[in-house]
C-alpha positions as CSV (number, residue, x, y, z in Angstrom):
1,X,18.5,-98.4,-46.7
2,X,20.8,-95.9,-48.3
3,X,18.5,-95.5,-51.3
4,X,15.6,-94.7,-49.0
5,X,17.6,-92.1,-47.1
6,X,18.8,-90.6,-50.4
7,X,15.3,-90.5,-51.7
8,X,13.8,-88.8,-48.6
9,X,16.6,-86.1,-48.2
10,X,15.9,-82.5,-49.2
11,X,18.2,-81.0,-51.9
12,X,20.5,-78.3,-50.4
13,X,20.7,-74.8,-51.8
14,X,24.1,-73.8,-53.0
15,X,25.9,-72.1,-55.8
16,X,25.0,-75.0,-58.0
17,X,21.5,-75.3,-56.8
18,X,18.7,-74.3,-59.1
19,X,17.1,-72.0,-56.4
20,X,20.3,-69.9,-56.0
21,X,19.3,-67.2,-58.5
22,X,15.9,-66.7,-57.0
23,X,17.5,-66.4,-53.5
24,X,20.0,-63.8,-54.7
25,X,17.2,-61.8,-56.3
26,X,15.2,-61.9,-53.1
27,X,18.2,-60.6,-51.1
28,X,18.7,-57.8,-53.6
29,X,15.1,-56.7,-53.3
30,X,15.3,-56.9,-49.5
31,X,18.5,-54.8,-49.3
32,X,17.1,-52.4,-51.9
33,X,13.9,-52.0,-49.9
34,X,15.8,-51.4,-46.7
35,X,18.0,-48.9,-48.4
36,X,15.1,-47.0,-49.8
37,X,13.3,-47.1,-46.4
38,X,16.4,-45.6,-44.7
39,X,16.8,-43.0,-47.4
40,X,13.1,-42.1,-47.1
41,X,13.4,-42.0,-43.3
42,X,16.5,-39.8,-43.6
43,X,14.8,-37.6,-46.1
44,X,11.7,-37.3,-43.9
45,X,13.8,-36.4,-40.8
46,X,15.8,-34.0,-42.9
47,X,12.6,-32.3,-44.1
48,X,11.3,-32.3,-40.5
49,X,14.5,-30.7,-39.3
50,X,14.5,-28.1,-42.1
51,X,10.9,-27.1,-41.7
52,X,10.1,-28.0,-38.0
53,X,12.8,-29.4,-35.9
54,X,15.3,-26.5,-36.1
55,X,12.5,-24.2,-34.9
56,X,11.7,-26.2,-31.8
57,X,13.2,-26.0,-28.4
58,X,11.9,-28.4,-25.7
59,X,12.7,-29.5,-22.2
60,X,11.1,-31.6,-19.5
61,X,12.7,-29.5,-16.8
62,X,9.6,-27.5,-16.3
63,X,7.3,-27.0,-13.3
64,X,4.0,-25.3,-12.5
65,X,4.6,-22.1,-10.4
66,X,2.1,-19.6,-9.0
67,X,1.4,-17.0,-6.4
68,X,1.3,-18.3,-2.9
69,X,-0.4,-15.5,-1.0
70,X,0.3,-15.6,2.7
71,X,-2.4,-14.7,5.2
72,X,-0.8,-12.7,8.0
73,X,-2.2,-10.5,10.8
74,X,-1.6,-6.8,11.0
75,X,-2.1,-6.5,14.8
76,X,-1.3,-8.5,17.8
77,X,-4.1,-10.8,19.1
78,X,-5.3,-14.2,20.2
79,X,-7.0,-16.4,17.6
80,X,-10.6,-17.1,18.6
81,X,-12.0,-18.5,15.3
82,X,-10.7,-20.1,12.0
83,X,-13.3,-20.1,9.3
84,X,-11.4,-22.1,6.5
85,X,-9.2,-25.1,6.4
86,X,-6.9,-26.8,3.9
87,X,-8.3,-27.5,0.4
88,X,-11.3,-25.1,1.0
89,X,-12.1,-22.3,-1.4
90,X,-12.3,-18.8,0.1
91,X,-13.5,-15.7,-1.7
92,X,-11.7,-12.3,-1.7
93,X,-12.8,-10.3,1.4
94,X,-14.2,-13.3,3.2
95,X,-13.3,-13.4,6.9
96,X,-10.9,-16.3,7.5
97,X,-9.4,-15.8,10.9
98,X,-10.8,-13.8,13.9
99,X,-8.8,-12.3,16.7
100,X,-9.9,-11.4,20.2
101,X,-11.1,-7.7,19.9
102,X,-11.4,-6.9,23.6
103,X,-8.2,-4.8,23.8
104,X,-8.9,-3.1,20.5
105,X,-12.4,-2.1,21.6
106,X,-11.1,-0.6,24.9
107,X,-8.4,1.3,22.9
108,X,-11.2,2.7,20.6
109,X,-13.3,3.8,23.6
110,X,-10.3,5.6,25.0
111,X,-9.6,7.3,21.7
112,X,-13.2,8.4,21.5
113,X,-13.0,9.9,25.0
114,X,-9.7,11.7,24.1
115,X,-11.3,13.2,21.0
116,X,-14.3,14.5,22.9
117,X,-11.9,15.9,25.5
118,X,-9.9,17.7,22.8
119,X,-13.0,19.1,21.2
120,X,-14.1,20.6,24.5
121,X,-10.7,21.9,25.4
122,X,-10.3,23.7,22.0
123,X,-13.8,25.2,22.5
124,X,-12.5,26.5,25.8
125,X,-9.6,28.1,24.0
126,X,-11.9,29.9,21.6
127,X,-14.0,31.1,24.5
128,X,-10.8,32.2,26.3
129,X,-9.8,34.2,23.3
130,X,-13.1,36.0,23.2
131,X,-12.9,36.6,27.0
132,X,-9.3,38.0,26.6
133,X,-10.4,40.2,23.7
134,X,-13.1,41.7,25.8
135,X,-10.6,42.2,28.6
136,X,-8.2,44.0,26.2
137,X,-11.1,46.3,25.1
138,X,-11.8,47.0,28.8
139,X,-8.2,47.8,29.5
140,X,-8.0,50.2,26.5
141,X,-11.1,52.0,27.8
142,X,-9.6,52.4,31.2
143,X,-6.3,53.6,29.8
144,X,-8.1,56.2,27.6
145,X,-10.1,57.4,30.6
146,X,-6.9,57.6,32.7
147,X,-5.2,59.7,30.1
148,X,-8.2,62.0,29.9
149,X,-8.1,62.4,33.7
150,X,-4.4,63.0,33.7
151,X,-4.7,65.7,31.0
152,X,-7.5,67.4,33.0
153,X,-5.4,67.1,36.2
154,X,-2.5,68.8,34.4
155,X,-4.7,71.9,33.8
156,X,-5.9,71.8,37.3
157,X,-2.5,71.6,38.9
158,X,-1.4,74.6,36.8
159,X,-4.3,76.6,38.2
160,X,-3.4,75.5,41.7
161,X,-6.8,73.6,42.0
162,X,-5.0,70.2,42.5
163,X,-2.1,69.2,44.6
164,X,1.1,67.8,43.0
165,X,0.6,64.5,44.9
166,X,-2.8,63.9,43.3
167,X,-1.4,64.8,39.9
168,X,1.4,62.2,40.4
169,X,-1.2,59.6,41.4
170,X,-3.1,60.2,38.2
171,X,0.1,59.8,36.2
172,X,0.9,56.6,38.0
173,X,-2.6,55.4,37.2
174,X,-1.9,55.9,33.5
175,X,1.3,53.8,33.8
176,X,-0.6,51.1,35.6
177,X,-3.4,51.0,33.0
178,X,-0.8,51.0,30.2
179,X,1.0,48.0,31.8
180,X,-2.3,46.3,32.4
181,X,-3.3,46.7,28.8
182,X,0.1,45.4,27.6
183,X,-0.3,42.3,29.8
184,X,-3.8,41.7,28.5
185,X,-2.7,42.0,24.9
186,X,0.2,39.6,25.4
187,X,-2.2,37.1,27.0
188,X,-4.6,37.5,24.0
189,X,-1.8,37.0,21.6
190,X,-0.7,33.8,23.4
191,X,-4.2,32.4,23.2
192,X,-4.7,33.5,19.7
193,X,-1.6,31.7,18.6
194,X,-3.2,28.5,19.7
195,X,-6.4,29.0,17.7
196,X,-5.5,31.4,14.9
197,X,-6.3,30.5,11.3
198,X,-8.1,27.3,12.2
199,X,-11.6,26.1,13.1
200,X,-12.8,23.5,15.6
201,X,-12.5,20.4,13.4
202,X,-9.2,21.6,11.8
203,X,-7.5,22.5,15.1
204,X,-4.2,20.5,15.5
205,X,-5.2,19.0,18.9
206,X,-8.6,17.9,17.4
207,X,-6.8,16.5,14.4
208,X,-4.3,14.6,16.5
209,X,-7.1,13.1,18.6
210,X,-9.0,12.2,15.4
211,X,-5.9,10.5,13.9
212,X,-5.5,8.5,17.1
213,X,-9.2,7.5,17.0
214,X,-8.8,6.5,13.3
215,X,-5.8,4.4,14.3
216,X,-7.7,2.6,17.0
217,X,-10.7,2.1,14.7
218,X,-8.5,0.5,12.1
219,X,-6.8,-1.7,14.7
220,X,-10.3,-3.0,15.7
221,X,-11.2,-3.7,12.0
222,X,-7.9,-5.6,11.6
223,X,-8.9,-8.2,14.3
224,X,-10.9,-9.7,11.5
225,X,-8.4,-11.1,8.9
226,X,-10.0,-11.4,5.4
227,X,-8.8,-13.3,2.4
228,X,-6.8,-10.9,0.2
229,X,-7.6,-13.0,-3.0
230,X,-9.9,-15.8,-4.1
231,X,-8.2,-19.2,-3.9
232,X,-7.7,-22.4,-2.1
233,X,-6.4,-22.6,1.4
234,X,-3.2,-24.7,2.0
235,X,-0.4,-25.0,4.5
236,X,-2.5,-23.9,7.5
237,X,-0.4,-23.7,10.6
238,X,-2.5,-21.5,12.9
239,X,-4.5,-23.0,15.8
240,X,-7.3,-21.7,18.1
241,X,-5.9,-19.8,21.1
242,X,-2.6,-19.0,19.4
243,X,-1.1,-15.6,20.2
244,X,-0.1,-14.1,16.9
245,X,1.9,-10.9,16.0
246,X,2.0,-8.9,12.8
247,X,3.6,-10.7,10.0
248,X,3.1,-14.2,11.4
249,X,2.1,-16.5,8.4
250,X,-1.2,-18.2,9.4
251,X,-1.9,-20.0,6.1
252,X,-1.4,-19.8,2.4
253,X,-4.0,-19.0,-0.3
254,X,-3.3,-20.1,-3.8
255,X,-5.4,-18.4,-6.6
256,X,-6.0,-21.1,-9.2
257,X,-6.0,-18.5,-12.0
258,X,-2.6,-17.1,-11.1
259,X,-0.3,-20.0,-12.1
260,X,2.3,-20.2,-14.8
261,X,5.1,-22.6,-15.9
262,X,8.8,-22.0,-15.4
263,X,10.7,-24.0,-18.0
264,X,14.5,-24.3,-17.3
265,X,16.1,-24.3,-20.7
266,X,19.8,-24.8,-21.2
267,X,21.9,-21.8,-22.0
268,X,22.5,-23.2,-25.5
269,X,18.8,-23.2,-26.2
270,X,18.1,-19.5,-25.3
271,X,19.5,-18.1,-28.5
272,X,16.2,-18.6,-30.4
273,X,13.7,-18.1,-27.6
274,X,11.9,-14.7,-27.7
275,X,9.0,-13.2,-25.7
276,X,5.6,-14.0,-27.3
277,X,6.6,-17.3,-29.0
278,X,3.9,-20.0,-28.7
279,X,4.5,-23.0,-26.4
280,X,2.9,-26.4,-26.2
281,X,2.9,-28.1,-22.7
282,X,1.8,-31.4,-21.4
283,X,1.5,-32.7,-17.8
284,X,1.8,-36.1,-16.3
285,X,-1.3,-35.5,-14.2
286,X,-3.4,-35.8,-17.3
287,X,-1.1,-38.5,-18.9
288,X,-0.2,-36.1,-21.7
289,X,-3.7,-36.2,-23.2
290,X,-4.3,-32.5,-22.5
291,X,-2.1,-30.1,-24.5
292,X,-1.9,-26.7,-22.9
293,X,-1.3,-23.6,-25.2
294,X,0.8,-20.9,-23.8
295,X,3.2,-18.1,-24.7
296,X,6.6,-17.0,-23.5
297,X,6.1,-14.0,-21.3
298,X,9.6,-13.5,-20.0
299,X,13.1,-14.9,-19.6
300,X,14.9,-14.9,-16.2
301,X,17.7,-12.3,-15.6
302,X,20.0,-14.9,-14.2
303,X,20.6,-18.7,-14.0
304,X,19.1,-20.8,-11.2
305,X,22.4,-21.3,-9.6
306,X,23.1,-17.6,-9.4
307,X,20.2,-17.3,-6.9
308,X,20.9,-20.4,-5.0
309,X,21.4,-20.3,-1.2
310,X,25.0,-21.5,-1.8
311,X,26.1,-20.1,-5.2
312,X,28.9,-22.0,-6.9
313,X,32.4,-20.9,-6.4
314,X,33.9,-21.1,-9.9
315,X,37.2,-19.6,-9.0
316,X,38.5,-22.8,-7.5
317,X,41.3,-25.0,-8.8
318,X,39.2,-28.1,-9.5
319,X,36.7,-26.6,-11.9
320,X,34.2,-28.6,-13.9
321,X,32.0,-26.9,-16.4
322,X,28.3,-27.5,-15.8
323,X,25.7,-26.4,-18.4
324,X,23.6,-23.7,-16.8
325,X,19.8,-23.3,-17.1
326,X,17.8,-20.1,-17.2
327,X,14.1,-20.1,-16.2
328,X,11.7,-19.1,-18.9
329,X,8.2,-18.0,-17.8
330,X,5.4,-19.3,-19.8
331,X,1.8,-18.0,-19.5
332,X,-1.1,-20.4,-19.8
333,X,-4.6,-20.0,-21.3
334,X,-7.0,-19.1,-18.5
335,X,-9.8,-21.0,-20.2
336,X,-7.8,-24.2,-20.3
337,X,-6.8,-23.7,-16.7
338,X,-10.5,-23.4,-15.7
339,X,-11.2,-26.7,-17.5
340,X,-8.1,-28.5,-16.5
341,X,-6.6,-26.9,-13.3
342,X,-3.0,-27.4,-12.4
343,X,-1.4,-27.5,-9.0
344,X,1.8,-25.7,-8.0
345,X,4.8,-27.9,-8.3
346,X,3.6,-30.3,-11.0
347,X,6.1,-31.3,-13.7
348,X,5.5,-30.3,-17.3
349,X,7.0,-30.8,-20.7
350,X,7.4,-27.6,-22.7
351,X,8.0,-27.2,-26.4
352,X,8.7,-23.7,-27.8
353,X,8.0,-22.9,-31.4
354,X,10.8,-20.4,-32.4
355,X,9.6,-19.7,-36.0
356,X,8.8,-16.1,-35.0
357,X,11.9,-14.4,-33.7
358,X,10.9,-10.7,-34.0
359,X,10.3,-10.4,-30.3
360,X,12.7,-9.3,-27.6
361,X,14.6,-11.5,-25.1
362,X,14.2,-9.1,-22.3
363,X,11.2,-6.9,-21.4
364,X,11.2,-3.2,-21.9
365,X,8.3,-1.8,-19.9
366,X,8.7,2.0,-19.6
367,X,5.6,2.5,-17.4
368,X,5.2,0.6,-14.1
369,X,1.8,-1.1,-13.7
370,X,-0.1,-3.0,-11.1
371,X,0.3,-6.7,-11.9
372,X,-1.6,-8.0,-8.9
373,X,-4.0,-5.9,-6.8
374,X,-6.3,-6.5,-3.8
375,X,-8.9,-4.1,-2.6
376,X,-9.9,-5.7,0.7
377,X,-7.8,-3.3,2.8
378,X,-9.0,-0.1,1.2
379,X,-12.2,0.2,3.3
380,X,-10.7,-0.2,6.8
381,X,-11.3,3.5,7.6
382,X,-14.6,3.9,5.9
383,X,-16.6,4.3,9.1
384,X,-14.0,6.2,11.0
385,X,-14.8,9.5,9.4
386,X,-18.5,9.3,10.3
387,X,-17.6,8.4,13.9
388,X,-15.2,11.3,14.2
389,X,-17.8,13.8,12.8
390,X,-20.4,12.5,15.3
391,X,-18.1,12.9,18.3
392,X,-17.2,16.4,17.3
393,X,-20.9,17.3,16.7
394,X,-22.0,15.8,20.0
395,X,-19.3,17.6,22.0
396,X,-19.7,21.0,20.4
397,X,-21.4,23.4,22.8
398,X,-23.5,26.1,21.1
399,X,-22.0,29.5,21.9
400,X,-24.2,31.6,24.2
401,X,-25.1,35.1,22.9
402,X,-23.0,37.8,24.6
403,X,-23.6,41.5,24.9
404,X,-21.1,43.8,23.2
405,X,-19.4,46.8,24.5
406,X,-18.7,49.3,21.9
407,X,-16.0,51.9,22.5
408,X,-16.2,54.7,19.9
409,X,-13.2,57.0,19.9
410,X,-13.0,60.2,17.9
411,X,-9.6,61.9,17.9
412,X,-9.0,65.4,16.6
413,X,-6.1,67.9,17.0
414,X,-6.3,69.4,20.5
415,X,-9.5,67.6,21.4
416,X,-10.7,64.0,22.0
417,X,-14.0,62.6,23.0
418,X,-14.7,59.1,24.3
419,X,-18.1,57.5,24.5
420,X,-18.4,54.3,26.5
421,X,-21.6,52.2,26.5
422,X,-21.5,49.9,29.4
423,X,-23.4,47.0,27.9
424,X,-20.7,44.3,28.4
425,X,-17.3,43.4,27.0
426,X,-15.8,42.9,24.5
427,X,-15.5,46.4,23.3
428,X,-14.3,47.9,20.1
429,X,-11.9,50.8,19.9
430,X,-12.1,53.2,17.0
431,X,-8.7,54.1,15.5
432,X,-7.7,57.4,14.0
433,X,-5.6,57.0,10.9
434,X,-4.8,53.4,11.7
435,X,-2.9,54.2,14.9
436,X,-4.2,53.0,18.3
437,X,-5.6,55.6,20.6
438,X,-3.1,55.2,23.4
439,X,-0.3,56.1,21.0
440,X,-2.0,59.3,19.8
441,X,-2.3,61.0,23.3
442,X,0.6,63.0,24.3
443,X,0.8,62.3,28.1
444,X,2.5,65.1,30.1
445,X,5.4,64.2,32.2
446,X,4.5,63.5,35.8
447,X,8.0,63.3,37.3
């Protein structure tokens, strides 16, 4: 029994075993291989760090951001139609929301009537000026005749052919005609002040009425609310029948080509980051299979906590240092965005290659430029000019031809002749040496 057990037992390996040297050699090779493997791994990591790793800054605290364009009315009104809903694509300039235009149309009709009234009123001022000019010419002619009569009466009273009472009456008539002329001239000046140096279309009252019409025209156009940009509708909160006022957000439009990534790097990582450096980004929405290529286009001027609603109070007794993060704006390739669109708010992983450090950390743009522009509101007054011109043209009365009264006056020392052609006013008075006739006649005293 013992012999069988001894015969079937396996020899143990030990210091005295014949297999001990082979086992020790095997262990040496295994340890040597592991040592070489770790040395190679360390060397590979060291080489990676020297040539790649020390030039890379990465973070998973990155999110897709973009322009969220609000659609807001510019006038008061009641919503009568909504032509786009959430997730729908709208084109720039496409009518999205319609407001009731009844009040705006009534206001436009009133503005048209006021403009027509102003045009006719100003035409009346021009006709009044012409009428008063004719009246001044008539008063001048009467004054000239009164002075001639008074001079003649002066000779007659010296020769005892005219009584003193009649002579005084003729002198009084000169004073009356002089005062009447002064009144007519002041009335003419008052009217001329309202129409001087202007024409019908450029008259202040017509321009004011035209500006009011243009304002009413624009208010009517603004009852149709267009999409300012091309994008997808989201966050619609307007309903049919709602009464809206200027500035009320009706919905949001998100342009798919106006998105970027904001990567929040630690403050210790910002030392190597410069504008223009290439960035590799991946998103969980594509399971990391799509690698976006971008570039650093700007670094934030402050940390995220500095712009928080409740900024931290670091001057307290129980202070704990927290590593701050600064948002870094990363622009994406538009072609990649067209093939693989991103939604605002998606998380990203960003890796910045900092080999090239010749760029700047903060932008230095000497000239302001338009970053985002929309042209849908530039044509709101396009038809207003034609409407104003038509109203002015339709309410302009063609001036009737008037006969002219010409008053030719020739003054000479000791003699004066006046010729009056009684066609009709207005009349023209000929001056001698640039001085009005009534100032040249030496009227005798009639005290």
